[in-house]
N, CA and C atoms as an extended XYZ file, in Angstrom:
147
Properties=species:S:1:pos:R:3:atomname:S:1:resname:S:1:resid:I:1 pbc="F F F"
N        24.048       19.464       -6.399 N   MET     1
C        23.345       18.937       -5.276 CA  MET     1
C        22.380       17.893       -5.674 C   MET     1
N        22.258       16.709       -5.010 N   SER     2
C        21.479       15.662       -5.352 CA  SER     2
C        20.071       15.887       -4.847 C   SER     2
N        19.057       15.128       -5.499 N   LYS     3
C        17.761       15.243       -5.092 CA  LYS     3
C        17.480       14.536       -3.714 C   LYS     3
N        16.326       14.925       -3.078 N   ARG     4
C        16.027       14.215       -1.843 CA  ARG     4
C        15.533       12.796       -2.172 C   ARG     4
N        15.528       11.845       -1.243 N   THR     5
C        15.145       10.435       -1.591 CA  THR     5
C        13.796       10.262       -1.848 C   THR     5
N        12.808       10.974       -1.268 N   TYR     6
C        11.360       10.694       -1.441 CA  TYR     6
C        10.814       11.609       -2.460 C   TYR     6
N        10.461       11.141       -3.635 N   GLN     7
C         9.815       11.852       -4.786 CA  GLN     7
C         8.542       11.248       -4.872 C   GLN     7
N         7.465       11.809       -4.299 N   PRO     8
C         6.043       11.279       -4.212 CA  PRO     8
C         5.490       11.077       -5.599 C   PRO     8
N         4.811        9.941       -5.741 N   SER     9
C         4.019        9.687       -6.952 CA  SER     9
C         2.773        8.770       -6.459 C   SER     9
N         1.596        9.165       -6.694 N   LYS    10
C         0.354        8.530       -6.234 CA  LYS    10
C         0.313        7.223       -6.960 C   LYS    10
N         0.704        7.167       -8.248 N   LYS    11
C         0.516        5.996       -9.124 CA  LYS    11
C         1.591        4.994       -8.619 C   LYS    11
N         2.754        5.307       -8.428 N   LYS    12
C         3.868        4.455       -7.958 CA  LYS    12
C         3.417        3.830       -6.584 C   LYS    12
N         2.835        4.708       -5.685 N   ARG    13
C         2.530        4.247       -4.306 CA  ARG    13
C         1.475        3.236       -4.402 C   ARG    13
N         0.360        3.493       -5.346 N   ALA    14
C        -0.707        2.543       -5.421 CA  ALA    14
C        -0.288        1.230       -6.029 C   ALA    14
N         0.564        1.290       -6.996 N   THR    15
C         1.009        0.124       -7.729 CA  THR    15
C         1.899       -0.817       -6.887 C   THR    15
N         2.580       -0.199       -5.921 N   THR    16
C         3.492       -0.918       -5.008 CA  THR    16
C         2.812       -1.462       -3.779 C   THR    16
N         1.969       -0.561       -3.170 N   HIS    17
C         1.352       -0.716       -1.797 CA  HIS    17
C        -0.199       -0.899       -1.842 C   HIS    17
N        -0.798       -0.853       -2.974 N   GLY    18
C        -2.183       -0.773       -3.187 CA  GLY    18
C        -2.900       -2.038       -2.773 C   GLY    18
N        -4.211       -1.932       -2.634 N   PHE    19
C        -5.049       -3.149       -2.220 CA  PHE    19
C        -4.950       -4.240       -3.122 C   PHE    19
N        -5.041       -4.071       -4.394 N   LEU    20
C        -4.925       -5.079       -5.459 CA  LEU    20
C        -3.565       -5.932       -5.313 C   LEU    20
N        -2.563       -5.199       -5.228 N   VAL    21
C        -1.204       -5.795       -5.143 CA  VAL    21
C        -1.076       -6.680       -3.857 C   VAL    21
N        -1.544       -6.087       -2.766 N   ARG    22
C        -1.501       -6.843       -1.545 CA  ARG    22
C        -2.287       -8.141       -1.574 C   ARG    22
N        -3.580       -7.978       -2.103 N   SER    23
C        -4.401       -9.136       -2.123 CA  SER    23
C        -3.918      -10.281       -3.069 C   SER    23
N        -3.006       -9.953       -3.979 N   GLN    24
C        -2.508      -10.987       -4.979 CA  GLN    24
C        -1.549      -11.944       -4.438 C   GLN    24
N        -0.819      -11.596       -3.365 N   THR    25
C         0.179      -12.458       -2.776 CA  THR    25
C        -0.199      -13.017       -1.440 C   THR    25
N         0.407      -14.231       -1.088 N   THR    26
C         0.085      -14.724        0.147 CA  THR    26
C         0.408      -13.845        1.392 C   THR    26
N         1.564      -13.328        1.332 N   SER    27
C         2.079      -12.557        2.359 CA  SER    27
C         1.358      -11.169        2.458 C   SER    27
N         0.879      -10.669        1.241 N   GLY    28
C         0.084       -9.392        1.208 CA  GLY    28
C        -1.321       -9.658        1.808 C   GLY    28
N        -1.799      -10.825        1.618 N   ALA    29
C        -3.165      -11.112        2.204 CA  ALA    29
C        -3.076      -11.299        3.721 C   ALA    29
N        -1.924      -11.792        4.129 N   LYS    30
C        -1.582      -11.769        5.580 CA  LYS    30
C        -1.575      -10.499        6.172 C   LYS    30
N        -1.016       -9.491        5.482 N   ILE    31
C        -0.861       -8.107        5.983 CA  ILE    31
C        -2.393       -7.582        6.125 C   ILE    31
N        -3.092       -7.759        5.080 N   LEU    32
C        -4.526       -7.294        5.159 CA  LEU    32
C        -5.333       -7.901        6.302 C   LEU    32
N        -5.086       -9.171        6.462 N   LEU    33
C        -5.769       -9.821        7.563 CA  LEU    33
C        -5.333       -9.346        8.951 C   LEU    33
N        -4.085       -9.071        9.033 N   ALA    34
C        -3.522       -8.516       10.342 CA  ALA    34
C        -4.052       -7.081       10.576 C   ALA    34
N        -4.146       -6.334        9.484 N   ARG    35
C        -4.628       -4.916        9.713 CA  ARG    35
C        -6.149       -4.980        9.967 C   ARG    35
N        -6.890       -6.007        9.324 N   ARG    36
C        -8.331       -6.074        9.754 CA  ARG    36
C        -8.553       -6.389       11.092 C   ARG    36
N        -7.666       -7.353       11.548 N   ARG    37
C        -7.853       -7.825       12.936 CA  ARG    37
C        -7.558       -6.792       13.965 C   ARG    37
N        -6.518       -5.869       13.651 N   LYS    38
C        -6.161       -4.874       14.505 CA  LYS    38
C        -7.202       -3.754       14.506 C   LYS    38
N        -8.044       -3.721       13.399 N   GLY    39
C        -9.140       -2.706       13.296 CA  GLY    39
C        -8.740       -1.468       12.734 C   GLY    39
N        -7.788       -1.501       11.769 N   ARG    40
C        -7.350       -0.296       11.058 CA  ARG    40
C        -8.500        0.358       10.236 C   ARG    40
N        -8.527        1.710       10.246 N   ALA    41
C        -9.463        2.298        9.451 CA  ALA    41
C        -9.124        2.212        7.976 C   ALA    41
N        -7.791        2.322        7.640 N   LYS    42
C        -7.345        2.093        6.210 CA  LYS    42
C        -6.629        0.961        6.216 C   LYS    42
N        -6.959       -0.055        5.243 N   LEU    43
C        -6.157       -1.198        5.094 CA  LEU    43
C        -4.878       -0.984        4.249 C   LEU    43
N        -5.066       -0.193        3.216 N   THR    44
C        -4.058        0.117        2.299 CA  THR    44
C        -4.103        1.553        1.776 C   THR    44
N        -3.186        2.098        0.993 N   VAL    45
C        -3.244        3.372        0.457 CA  VAL    45
C        -4.395        3.465       -0.459 C   VAL    45
N        -4.869        4.707       -0.660 N   LYS    46
C        -5.931        4.979       -1.578 CA  LYS    46
C        -5.471        4.673       -2.994 C   LYS    46
N        -6.336        4.358       -3.964 N   LYS    47
C        -5.901        4.197       -5.349 CA  LYS    47
C        -5.930        5.588       -6.002 C   LYS    47
N        -5.107        5.765       -7.009 N   PRO    48
C        -5.124        7.067       -7.703 CA  PRO    48
C        -6.379        7.396       -8.424 C   PRO    48
N        -6.748        8.572       -8.423 N   GLN    49
C        -7.953        9.011       -9.136 CA  GLN    49
C        -7.864        8.974      -10.680 C   GLN    49
């Protein structure tokens, strides 16, 4: 039997969807801007401890 598709990893999640990654690209910066405009409590996922 094969594994389920979602195998969570906090490190992988942060390096793919984290604040630093988002702010490095133009499209990522646009995402952050849109989320700020909307008034999101969390802009991106938390960084791993």
